[in-house]
C-alpha positions in Angstrom: 0.0 0.0 0.0 1.3 3.4 -0.9 0.2 6.3 1.6 0.1 9.9 0.7 0.2 12.4 3.7 -2.4 15.2 3.0 -1.3 18.6 2.7 -3.9 20.3 4.9 -3.6 24.1 4.4 -7.0 25.1 5.8 -7.0 23.5 9.2 -6.7 27.0 11.3 -9.6 28.6 9.2 -11.9 25.5 9.4 -11.5 25.6 13.3 -12.6 29.4 13.4 -15.3 29.4 11.0 -16.6 25.9 11.8 -15.9 26.4 15.7 -14.4 22.8 15.8 -11.1 21.3 17.3 -8.0 20.8 15.4 -8.5 17.0 14.8 -12.0 17.4 13.4 -11.1 20.5 11.3 -8.4 18.2 9.7 -10.8 15.4 9.0 -13.4 17.9 7.5 -10.7 19.5 5.4 -9.7 15.8 4.0 -13.2 15.3 3.1 -13.5 18.6 1.3 -16.5 19.4 3.3 -17.8 22.9 3.4 -19.6 24.4 6.1 -23.2 23.8 4.7 -22.4 20.1 4.1 -20.9 19.8 7.7 -24.3 21.2 9.3 -26.2 18.8 7.1 -23.9 16.0 8.1 -24.4 16.8 12.0 -28.1 17.5 11.7 -30.4 15.3 13.5 -33.4 15.7 11.2 -34.4 12.6 9.4 -33.9 12.5 5.6 -36.3 10.3 4.0 -37.7 10.5 0.5 -41.6 9.4 0.0 -42.4 6.3 -1.7 -44.9 8.4 -4.0 -41.7 9.9 -5.7 -41.3 6.4 -7.4 -42.9 7.0 -10.8 -44.8 3.8 -10.6 -45.0 3.4 -6.8 -48.5 4.4 -7.0 -49.6 1.7 -9.6 -47.6 -1.0 -7.5 -49.7 0.0 -4.3 -53.0 0.2 -6.0 -52.4 -3.3 -7.5 -51.3 -4.5 -3.9 -54.4 -3.1 -2.3 -56.7 -4.7 -4.9 -55.0 -8.0 -4.5 -55.8 -7.9 -0.7 -59.4 -6.6 -1.3 -60.0 -9.7 -3.7 -58.1 -12.2 -1.7 -55.7 -12.9 -4.3 -52.8 -15.0 -3.5 -49.5 -13.1 -3.5 -45.8 -14.1 -3.2 -42.8 -12.4 -2.5 -39.8 -13.4 -4.4 -36.4 -12.4 -2.9 -32.9 -13.1 -3.3 -30.2 -15.2 -1.2 -28.1 -12.4 0.1 -28.6 -10.2 3.2 -30.2 -7.4 1.3 -32.5 -9.8 -0.3 -33.5 -12.0 2.6 -34.3 -9.2 4.8 -36.3 -7.4 2.1 -38.3 -10.5 1.7 -38.6 -10.5 5.7 -39.8 -6.9 5.7 -42.6 -7.6 3.1 -43.8 -10.8 4.8 -44.0 -8.9 8.0 -45.8 -6.0 6.8 -48.5 -8.1 5.1 -48.8 -10.2 8.5 -49.5 -6.8 10.3 -52.2 -6.0 7.5 -53.5 -9.7 8.4 -52.7 -10.8 5.0 -50.8 -14.2 4.7 -48.4 -14.2 1.5 -46.1 -16.9 0.1 -42.4 -16.2 -0.2 -39.4 -17.8 -1.6 -35.7 -17.1 -1.3 -34.1 -18.8 -4.5 -31.4 -21.5 -4.0 -28.1 -20.1 -5.5 -27.4 -23.3 -7.3 -30.7 -24.7 -8.3 -32.4 -21.3 -9.2 -29.7 -18.8 -9.9 -30.3 -15.2 -9.2 -33.6 -13.4 -10.0 -37.1 -14.7 -10.9 -36.9 -17.5 -13.4 -39.4 -19.2 -15.4 -39.6 -22.4 -13.5 -40.7 -20.8 -10.4 -43.2 -18.7 -12.1 -44.8 -21.7 -13.4 -44.8 -23.4 -10.1 -46.6 -20.3 -8.5 -49.1 -19.8 -11.3 -49.9 -23.6 -10.8 -50.2 -23.1 -7.0 -52.8 -20.2 -7.8 -50.7 -17.1 -7.0 -51.8 -14.2 -9.1 -49.3 -11.4 -8.0 -45.8 -11.9 -7.7 -43.6 -9.0 -5.9 -40.0 -9.2 -6.2 -37.5 -7.7 -3.9 -33.9 -6.8 -4.6 -34.2 -8.4 -7.9 -36.4 -8.7 -11.2 -35.0 -6.0 -13.2 -33.4 -8.3 -15.7 -35.9 -11.2 -15.5 -37.5 -10.8 -19.1 -38.1 -14.4 -19.6 -39.7 -14.8 -16.1 -42.2 -11.8 -16.5 -43.3 -12.9 -19.7 -43.9 -16.4 -18.7 -45.7 -14.7 -15.6 -47.9 -12.5 -18.2 -48.6 -15.7 -20.4 -50.0 -17.2 -17.4 -52.2 -14.1 -16.3 -49.8 -13.6 -13.1 -48.9 -9.8 -12.7 -45.3 -8.9 -11.6 -44.5 -6.0 -9.3 -40.6 -5.7 -9.5 -38.9 -3.7 -6.7 -34.9 -3.4 -7.4 -31.9 -1.5 -7.1 -29.6 -3.2 -9.7 -28.2 -1.9 -12.9 -29.9 -2.6 -16.2 -29.4 -1.8 -19.8 -30.8 1.7 -20.9 -34.7 1.5 -22.1 -34.5 -2.3 -21.5 -36.2 -3.8 -18.6 -39.2 -6.3 -18.3 -42.8 -5.9 -19.3 -43.8 -6.0 -15.6 -47.1 -4.5 -14.2 -44.9 -1.9 -12.4 -41.4 -1.5 -11.7 -40.3 0.3 -8.4 -36.8 1.3 -9.1 -35.0 4.8 -8.3 -33.2 5.0 -11.5 -36.4 4.8 -13.6 -38.1 7.5 -11.2 -36.8 11.0 -12.4 -38.5 12.7 -9.5 -36.8 10.4 -7.0 -33.7 12.8 -5.7 -31.5 10.0 -4.4 -30.8 7.0 -6.7 -28.2 4.7 -4.5 -30.6 2.7 -2.2 -30.6 -1.0 -1.8 -33.3 -3.6 -2.3 -34.1 -3.8 1.6 -34.8 0.2 1.8 -37.2 0.0 -1.5 -39.0 -2.6 0.2 -39.3 -1.0 3.5 -40.4 2.1 1.7 -43.5 0.0 0.0 -44.0 -1.7 3.5 -44.4 1.5 5.3 -46.5 3.0 2.5 -48.9 -0.2 2.6 -49.0 0.0 6.6 -49.5 3.8 6.8 -46.8 4.3 9.4 -42.9 4.0 10.0 -41.8 0.8 11.9 -38.9 1.2 13.9 -37.9 -2.8 13.7 -38.5 -3.1 9.9 -36.6 0.5 9.6 -33.7 -1.3 11.2 -33.4 -4.4 9.1 -33.5 -2.0 6.1 -30.6 -0.2 7.6 -28.8 -3.5 8.0 -29.4 -4.3 4.3 -27.9 -0.7 3.4 -24.6 -1.6 5.4 -24.4 -5.2 4.1 -25.0 -4.0 0.3 -22.3 -1.4 0.9 -24.4 1.5 -0.3 -22.9 4.9 0.0 -23.9 6.4 3.6 -25.1 9.5 2.2 -28.5 11.5 2.0 -31.2 9.1 3.2 -29.0 6.2 3.6 -27.0 7.8 6.2 -30.1 9.0 8.0 -31.3 5.5 7.9 -28.3 3.7 9.4 -28.0 6.4 12.1 -31.4 6.2 13.1 -31.6 2.5 12.7 -28.4 2.1 15.0 -30.3 4.0 17.5 -33.2 1.9 17.3 -31.1 -1.1 17.6 -29.3 -0.2 20.8 -32.7 1.2 22.4 -34.8 -1.9 21.7 -32.3 -4.6 21.4 -34.3 -6.8 18.9 -33.6 -10.5 19.8 -33.0 -11.3 16.1 -30.4 -8.9 15.8 -28.7 -9.3 19.1 -28.5 -13.1 19.1 -26.2 -12.5 15.7 -24.3 -9.5 17.1 -23.2 -11.2 20.2 -21.1 -9.5 22.9 -20.5 -6.3 20.6 -21.8 -2.8 20.4 -24.0 -1.8 17.5 -22.2 0.0 14.8 -22.1 0.1 11.1 -18.7 -1.7 11.4 -20.3 -4.8 13.6 -23.4 -4.8 11.2 -21.0 -5.2 8.2 -18.3 -7.5 9.7 -20.6 -9.6 12.1 -24.1 -9.5 11.4 -24.3 -9.4 7.7 -21.7 -12.5 6.9 -23.8 -14.8 9.1 -27.1 -13.8 7.0 -25.0 -14.1 3.7 -23.6 -17.5 5.1 -27.1 -19.2 4.6 -27.4 -18.4 1.1 -23.6 -19.2 0.4 -24.1 -22.6 1.8 -27.9 -23.6 1.7 -27.1 -27.4 1.8 -26.6 -26.8 5.5 -29.9 -24.8 6.2 -32.5 -23.5 3.9 -32.3 -19.7 3.7 -36.0 -19.5 3.8 -35.7 -20.0 7.6 -34.2 -16.6 7.9 -37.3 -14.9 6.6 -39.3 -16.6 9.4 -36.3 -15.8 12.1 -36.9 -12.1 11.2 -40.5 -11.9 11.8 -41.6 -10.2 14.9 -43.4 -12.8 16.9 -41.1 -16.0 16.8 -40.6 -18.7 19.4 -37.4 -17.8 21.3 -36.3 -21.4 20.8 -36.4 -20.9 17.1 -34.3 -17.7 17.4 -31.5 -19.5 19.4 -31.4 -22.2 17.2 -31.1 -20.3 14.0 -28.7 -17.9 15.5 -26.6 -20.8 16.5 -26.6 -22.4 13.2 -25.9 -19.0 11.8 -22.4 -19.2 13.8 -21.8 -22.7 12.7 -22.4 -21.9 8.9 -20.4 -18.8 9.0 -17.6 -20.7 10.4 -17.7 -23.3 7.7 -17.8 -20.4 5.2 -14.8 -19.1 6.8 -12.8 -22.3 6.5 -14.0 -23.4 2.9 -12.8 -19.7 1.8 -9.4 -20.0 3.6 -9.1 -23.6 2.2 -9.9 -22.6 -1.6 -7.9 -19.4 -1.6 -4.8 -21.4 -0.6 -5.5 -23.9 -3.6 -6.2 -21.2 -5.8 -2.8 -19.5 -5.0 -1.1 -22.7 -6.5 -1.5 -21.5 -10.0 0.5 -18.7 -11.4 -0.9 -15.3 -10.5 1.8 -12.7 -11.1 -0.3 -10.1 -12.8 -4.2 -11.5 -12.0 -6.0 -14.6 -10.8 -7.5 -16.9 -12.9 -8.6 -20.1 -11.3 -11.1 -22.8 -11.9 -11.9 -26.0 -10.3 -14.5 -28.7 -10.0 -14.0 -28.8 -6.2 -14.3 -25.4 -5.2 -17.6 -24.7 -3.6 -19.8 -22.2 -5.9 -20.8 -20.4 -2.8 -17.4 -19.1 -1.7 -15.9 -18.3 -5.5 -16.8 -14.7 -4.9 -15.2 -14.5 -1.3 -11.8 -16.3 -2.8 -11.8 -13.5 -5.6 -12.5 -10.7 -3.1 -9.5 -12.0 -0.9 -7.0 -12.0 -3.4 -8.1 -8.6 -4.8 -7.5 -7.2 -1.4 -4.3 -9.1 -0.4 -2.6 -8.3 -3.9 -4.7 -5.6 -5.4 -4.9 -7.4 -8.5 -8.0 -8.4 -10.5 -9.3 -11.9 -9.8 -11.7 -14.2 -11.6 -12.5 -17.4 -9.5 -14.8 -20.1 -11.2 -16.5 -23.4 -10.3 -16.3 -25.9 -13.3 -19.3 -28.1 -13.8 -18.0 -31.0 -15.9 -21.3 -32.2 -17.0 -22.2 -28.9 -18.9 -18.7 -27.8 -19.5 -19.5 -24.4 -18.1 -17.1 -22.5 -15.8 -19.2 -20.3 -13.5 -17.7 -17.8 -11.3 -17.1 -14.3 -9.8 -14.7 -11.5 -10.5 -13.2 -8.6 -8.6 -11.6 -5.5 -10.4 -9.4 -3.2 -8.5 -9.0 0.7 -9.1 -8.0 1.2 -12.8 -9.4 -2.0 -14.0 -13.3 -1.8 -14.6 -14.7 -5.1 -14.5 -18.2 -4.4 -16.0 -16.5 -2.7 -18.9 -14.3 -5.5 -19.5 -17.1 -7.9 -19.5 -19.3 -5.9 -21.9 -16.3 -5.3 -24.3 -15.8 -9.2 -24.2 -19.5 -10.3 -24.0 -18.9 -12.6 -27.1 -16.8 -14.8 -25.1 -19.3 -15.2 -22.1 -22.3 -17.2 -21.5 -23.6 -14.4 -19.2 -22.4 -11.7 -17.1 -23.4 -9.2 -14.9 -22.3 -6.6 -11.9 -20.5 -3.3 -11.8 -16.8 -1.7 -11.9 -15.3 -3.5 -9.0 -17.5 -7.0 -8.8 -19.4 -9.1 -11.1 -20.6 -12.7 -11.9 -20.1 -14.6 -15.1 -19.9 -18.0 -16.8 -17.9 -19.1 -19.7 -17.9 -22.3 -21.6 -15.0 -24.5 -22.1 -14.6 -23.4 -25.7 -13.9 -19.8 -24.7 -12.1 -20.5 -21.2 -8.7 -20.2 -22.6 -9.8 -17.2 -24.9 -11.2 -15.3 -22.0 -8.0 -15.6 -20.0 -6.1 -14.4 -23.2 -8.3 -11.3 -23.2 -7.6 -10.7 -19.6 -3.9 -11.0 -20.2 -3.9 -8.4 -23.0 -6.0 -6.0 -20.8 -3.8 -6.4 -18.0 -0.2 -7.9 -18.3 2.4 -5.1 -17.6 -0.1 -2.8 -16.1 0.5 -1.7 -12.5 -2.6 -1.3 -9.9 -0.6 -0.1 -6.9 -3.4 0.7 -4.0 -2.9 4.1 -2.5 -4.5 5.8 0.4 -4.3 9.3 1.7 -3.9 9.9 5.5 -4.3 12.6 7.9 -1.2 13.6 9.8 -1.4 13.9 13.5 0.3 16.0 16.3 0.1 15.6 20.0 -2.0 18.4 20.2 -4.7 16.7 18.1 -4.8 13.9 20.5 -7.0 14.7 23.4 -10.1 12.5 24.7 -12.6 15.2 23.7 -11.1 15.6 20.2 -11.3 11.7 19.4 -14.8 11.8 20.5 -15.8 14.6 18.5 -15.4 12.3 15.4 -18.5 10.6 16.3 -20.4 13.3 15.1 -19.4 12.1 11.4 -20.5 8.8 12.0 -21.8 6.3 10.6 -18.9 5.6 8.5 -19.0 3.5 5.2 -19.1 3.5 1.5 -19.2 7.5 0.3 -18.5 8.4 3.8 -15.1 6.6 4.7 -13.8 6.5 8.3 -10.6 8.7 8.3 -7.1 7.2 8.3 -4.3 9.0 10.0 -0.8 8.7 10.4 1.7 9.2 13.4 5.0 9.9 12.3 8.3 9.0 14.1 6.8 8.2 17.7 9.1 7.2 20.5 6.8 4.8 22.6 7.3 4.3 26.2 6.5 0.6 25.9 6.1 -2.5 23.5 4.7 -5.5 24.6 2.8 -8.6 23.4 -0.8 -9.5 23.9 -3.0 -12.8 23.7 0.2 -15.0 24.2 2.2 -13.2 21.8 -0.5 -13.1 18.9 -0.8 -9.1 19.1 1.3 -6.0 20.0 0.5 -3.0 22.1 2.4 -0.1 21.6 1.9 2.8 24.6 2.5 6.4 24.6 2.0 8.8 27.5 0.5 12.1 26.5 -0.4 15.2 28.5 -3.9 14.5 29.7 -4.2 10.9 28.4 -2.7 7.7 27.5 -2.4 6.5 23.8 -2.4 2.6 23.1 -1.7 1.6 19.6 -2.9 -1.9 18.9 -1.3 -3.9 15.9 -3.3 -7.1 15.6 -1.9 -10.5 14.4 1.5 -9.1 14.1 3.0 -10.4 17.5 5.9 -11.9 15.8 7.3 -8.3 15.1 7.8 -7.5 18.8 11.7 -8.1 18.7 11.9 -6.1 15.6 9.9 -3.2 16.7 11.2 -3.2 20.2 14.9 -2.6 18.8 13.5 0.0 16.5 13.8 3.8 17.4 10.9 6.2 16.3 8.2 4.5 14.5 5.6 5.5 11.9 2.0 4.0 12.3 -1.1 4.3 9.8 -4.5 3.7 11.1 -7.6 4.8 13.0 -8.6 6.3 16.2 -11.1 5.7 18.8 -11.8 5.7 22.6 -11.5 2.9 25.0 -13.1 3.0 28.3 -12.3 0.7 31.2 -13.3 1.4 34.8 -14.5 4.8 34.1 -11.2 5.9 32.9 -10.9 6.7 29.0 -8.0 6.5 26.8 -7.3 6.9 23.2 -6.7 3.5 20.8 -5.1 4.0 17.5 -5.7 0.8 15.6 -2.6 0.1 13.5 -3.2 -0.9 9.9 0.4 -0.6 8.8 3.7 0.4 10.4 6.2 1.9 7.8 9.8 1.4 7.9 
């Protein structure tokens, strides 16, 4: 990783004009945030764009109310990731509160694939369903919607995924921000779209369902700006206040934050969709309903931990196997052994570790198809590459940094050759800007003031700092030598720099003089005494 120290020249002006301390002023300057943006960010007023702003939202609501009045059978069709599962749960709970029992289906990643499909439409039509509502999918389900229309089944699509311009299914109604000119903020996820529909049907907001939508926004890595920021910030406050057992059990012994949702709760939900052979992900829809047997909640939450651990071990196992092939410029790996549910995780791990593009596939020997997941890096737009070489692919989808694709045996080597022609010889060195710190910046009050900028996430990234040439008072190992702690006494407080999983560098760093660290700041409180933690990402030699 290459680090660039930001040249901050307006810190004193911002301190004076914004009436903030030096640390917060540096972060605001780093984010290029003017006074109006800053006041909007810290304003507790909720930003929420009404469902009526969707161009076909009213059509959807009218059709649903007609179906309710006529006692038609309604089915909610979701997706197998956290966003799709919770979007389904939100809609099912809303209908339950309207005293309407609906069917629902979370597709099996391997049997159904992504999105509404013809086979499931035919099954629903045979069972008498006359209205299908998709959540977090459907915008590319042309054949499935056509099949539904042929069977006299109406389809309402609620989705947020990308689509080709002026090319979308002939559904009864499509609720999508990018098809709604009047909708002011386009980047919301499937769970938030579903919540807006649910709240409209209910006629009121619901703190629990709102909290589920907040979780989907974090899990789908949506930009935490505009109404997304309000959603997550308010949702976290609801979670902390109400301690919903469905979320508490998955969170474990942690505090609610965007980070804990993204790294602890969401992966457990996603694991059900990645390894459906262990537990049917449809169980999670029931799990996230309001009135559920506590024993069922505990059983599912326990299973979530087990499945997630299995997911982690499989990812690590197949990652090591993938690294056995040459990968000097990119990773191109396919195997009939790799579990299809973790190909994206293996690809993502490689892209993070090596900052190079990755293409990881499961090979089906019966069909001769390599089906996989890819990850891009800054400077290599994955979706543009797939589009330019669509003639080599059976199918593809995604965006600049991540996507799914499949390629047959005849084009497997040709696709690799195309990647080589695009990539070999290019450098994709990752870089990050860091904010320089002085001892004067490091006070308890200053670090606590950064809380006003939370929640951090996509579009509102947590600031990264650099501590230059620090002479630490003490360096010691923690957890039987696994981690390191570097202590510095400051005027007024203590600074503890924590370097996780780097215990083997103890002797090296103990002999070293001044040390330069890159990382993030937080407050630690123990027995009523507060101190500053600096979580080290890297030590620069």
